[in-house]
C-alpha positions as CSV (number, residue, x, y, z in Angstrom):
1,M,87.8,109.5,78.9
2,A,85.5,112.4,79.9
3,L,88.1,113.4,82.5
4,V,91.0,113.1,80.1
5,R,89.2,115.3,77.5
6,K,89.1,118.2,80.1
7,N,92.9,118.3,80.0
8,P,94.0,120.5,77.0
9,E,97.2,118.6,76.7
10,F,95.4,115.3,76.0
11,A,92.2,116.6,74.4
12,A,93.5,116.5,70.8
13,I,94.8,112.9,71.3
14,A,91.6,111.7,72.9
15,D,89.4,113.3,70.2
16,G,91.3,111.6,67.5
17,A,91.1,108.1,68.9
18,E,89.3,105.4,67.1
19,P,86.7,103.3,69.0
20,G,88.4,100.3,70.6
21,G,91.9,101.6,69.8
22,S,94.7,102.4,72.2
23,I,95.9,105.9,73.1
24,P,99.6,106.4,74.1
25,F,99.1,109.1,76.7
26,L,102.3,108.0,78.5
27,T,105.7,107.0,77.1
28,E,108.2,104.8,78.8
29,A,110.1,107.9,80.0
30,D,107.0,109.1,81.7
31,L,106.9,106.0,83.9
32,N,110.2,106.9,85.6
33,P,109.0,107.9,89.1
34,Y,112.4,109.4,90.0
35,D,112.5,112.0,87.1
36,Q,112.3,115.3,88.9
37,A,110.6,117.1,86.0
38,I,107.9,114.5,86.0
39,L,107.4,114.8,89.7
40,E,107.1,118.6,89.4
41,R,104.7,118.2,86.6
42,Y,102.3,115.8,88.3
43,T,102.8,116.1,92.0
44,T,100.1,118.0,93.9
45,M,101.2,117.1,97.4
46,D,104.6,116.5,99.0
47,G,105.5,114.2,101.8
48,Y,103.3,111.5,103.4
49,D,99.8,111.6,102.2
50,S,98.6,109.3,104.9
51,F,99.0,109.3,108.7
52,P,101.8,111.9,108.9
53,D,101.2,112.3,112.6
54,F,101.9,108.6,113.2
55,F,105.3,108.7,111.5
56,A,106.2,112.0,113.3
57,E,105.4,110.4,116.6
58,Y,106.8,106.8,116.1
59,G,109.3,107.1,113.3
60,D,109.3,105.5,109.8
61,D,109.7,102.0,111.4
62,L,106.7,102.6,113.7
63,K,108.7,100.7,116.3
64,D,106.5,101.4,119.3
65,F,103.3,101.6,117.4
66,Q,101.1,98.5,118.2
67,L,98.5,98.9,115.5
68,K,100.7,99.2,112.4
69,W,98.1,97.5,110.2
70,I,95.9,100.6,110.2
71,V,98.4,102.6,108.1
72,V,98.4,100.1,105.3
73,T,95.9,101.4,102.7
74,T,97.3,99.6,99.7
75,A,98.2,102.9,98.0
76,N,101.7,101.5,97.3
77,M,101.9,98.2,99.0
78,S,104.1,95.2,98.2
79,L,104.0,91.6,99.6
80,R,104.5,88.1,98.5
81,R,101.7,86.8,96.3
82,S,101.7,83.5,98.3
83,F,101.1,85.4,101.5
84,L,98.2,87.3,99.9
85,Y,96.6,84.0,98.8
86,E,97.2,82.5,102.2
87,V,95.1,85.2,104.0
88,G,92.6,85.7,101.2
89,L,91.9,88.5,98.8
90,F,89.8,91.6,99.4
91,D,86.5,90.8,101.2
92,E,83.8,91.9,98.8
93,Q,81.2,92.3,101.5
94,Y,82.6,95.8,101.9
95,K,80.5,98.1,99.8
96,G,81.2,101.6,98.6
97,W,84.2,103.5,100.0
98,G,86.6,102.3,102.7
99,M,87.8,99.5,104.9
100,E,88.4,96.7,102.4
101,D,92.2,97.5,102.5
102,T,92.2,97.9,106.3
103,D,90.6,94.5,106.6
104,L,93.2,92.9,104.3
105,S,96.1,94.5,106.2
106,Y,94.5,93.4,109.5
107,R,94.3,89.8,108.3
108,L,98.0,90.0,107.1
109,Y,98.9,91.2,110.6
110,K,96.9,88.4,112.3
111,A,98.8,85.9,110.0
112,G,102.1,87.1,111.3
113,G,102.9,89.8,108.8
114,D,105.1,92.8,109.8
115,F,104.9,96.2,108.2
116,C,107.8,98.4,107.0
117,F,107.4,102.0,105.7
118,T,109.9,103.0,103.0
119,P,109.8,106.8,102.6
120,H,111.9,107.1,99.5
121,I,109.5,105.1,97.3
122,V,107.4,107.5,95.2
123,N,103.7,106.8,94.7
124,L,101.8,108.6,92.0
125,H,98.0,108.5,92.5
126,Q,95.7,109.4,89.6
127,L,93.2,112.1,90.7
128,H,89.6,111.1,89.8
129,P,86.0,112.2,90.4
130,R,84.7,111.2,93.9
131,G,81.2,110.8,95.3
132,S,79.8,113.1,98.0
133,T,81.4,113.3,101.4
134,F,78.1,112.3,103.0
135,A,78.0,109.1,100.9
136,A,81.6,108.2,101.7
137,E,81.0,108.7,105.5
138,K,77.9,106.5,105.3
139,D,79.8,103.8,103.5
140,F,82.7,104.0,106.0
141,R,80.4,103.8,109.0
142,R,78.7,100.7,107.6
143,N,82.0,99.1,106.6
144,S,83.7,99.8,109.9
145,L,80.7,98.2,111.7
146,Y,81.0,95.2,109.5
147,F,84.8,95.1,110.3
148,C,84.0,94.9,114.1
149,H,81.2,92.3,113.7
150,K,83.6,90.2,111.5
151,H,86.7,90.2,113.7
152,K,85.3,90.8,117.2
153,S,88.7,91.8,118.6
154,L,90.1,94.4,120.9
155,E,92.1,95.9,118.0
156,A,88.9,96.2,115.9
157,Y,87.0,98.0,118.7
158,L,89.8,100.4,119.4
159,F,90.1,101.1,115.7
160,Y,86.3,101.9,115.5
161,R,86.5,104.2,118.5
162,W,89.5,106.0,117.1
163,T,87.9,106.5,113.6
164,H,84.7,107.8,115.2
165,Q,86.7,110.3,117.4
166,E,85.8,108.6,120.6
167,I,89.4,107.9,121.6
168,E,92.9,109.3,120.9
169,M,95.2,106.9,118.9
170,K,97.9,107.3,121.5
171,T,95.5,106.1,124.1
172,A,94.4,103.2,121.9
173,N,98.0,102.3,121.3
174,N,98.9,102.3,125.0
175,M,95.8,100.2,125.9
176,F,96.7,97.6,123.4
177,K,100.4,97.6,124.4
178,L,99.3,97.0,128.0
179,A,96.8,94.3,126.9
180,K,99.5,92.4,124.9
181,S,101.6,92.1,128.1
182,D,98.8,90.5,130.1
183,A,96.5,87.9,128.5
184,S,93.9,88.0,131.2
185,L,93.7,91.8,130.9
186,A,93.4,91.5,127.1
187,E,90.5,89.0,127.5
188,E,88.7,91.2,130.0
189,L,89.1,94.4,127.9
190,T,87.9,92.5,124.8
191,F,84.8,91.3,126.7
192,L,84.0,94.8,128.0
193,Y,84.6,96.5,124.7
194,E,82.5,93.9,122.9
195,K,79.7,94.3,125.4
196,L,79.9,98.1,125.1
197,F,80.1,98.0,121.3
198,F,77.0,95.8,120.8
199,S,74.9,97.5,123.4
200,N,75.6,101.0,121.9
201,V,75.8,100.1,118.2
202,G,73.4,97.2,118.0
203,S,73.1,94.8,115.1
204,F,75.0,95.2,111.9
205,P,72.8,97.0,109.2
206,Q,72.2,94.9,106.1
């Protein structure tokens, strides 16, 4: 409500609201995501807001991208409810900002899910106050460590190294593509990465 009151367009409505009452900020017409006037009014960024380089490199279908699950951030995600219940809901051990949606998409991938990007679907995200960048980075580091400790997989370790700028995503993608074609290589790489990870990172911080 404090954020809404800062908008002159809504301030009068918000100030006149009764405690516990409802406030009709949006009409049914406002909910049409294909109305150009609405898009022009509310949109602050055009195009892909996440991973534009990936789509430019591999196309909208990400056909040759081996780690599709990392682009699924639940911003505008649809799947069967039964599949969601099958793999489990968000893991509440992730605290603060980041990784709970990546963990969910990874579990969907491990359960046989495939991912398809549909560029014509519009997603409107409400801007909101955020915490400090330092706090978010601290949360993300802790949560990405938990992700690796939880899954102990080659994909998890490659993801960690990429997010911490230790490896290029194209390199990670090529490594995993090669590992998928050779089970013994995949096993050896997982062993080496796990050994490297735990020797450098150590135990998971509680």
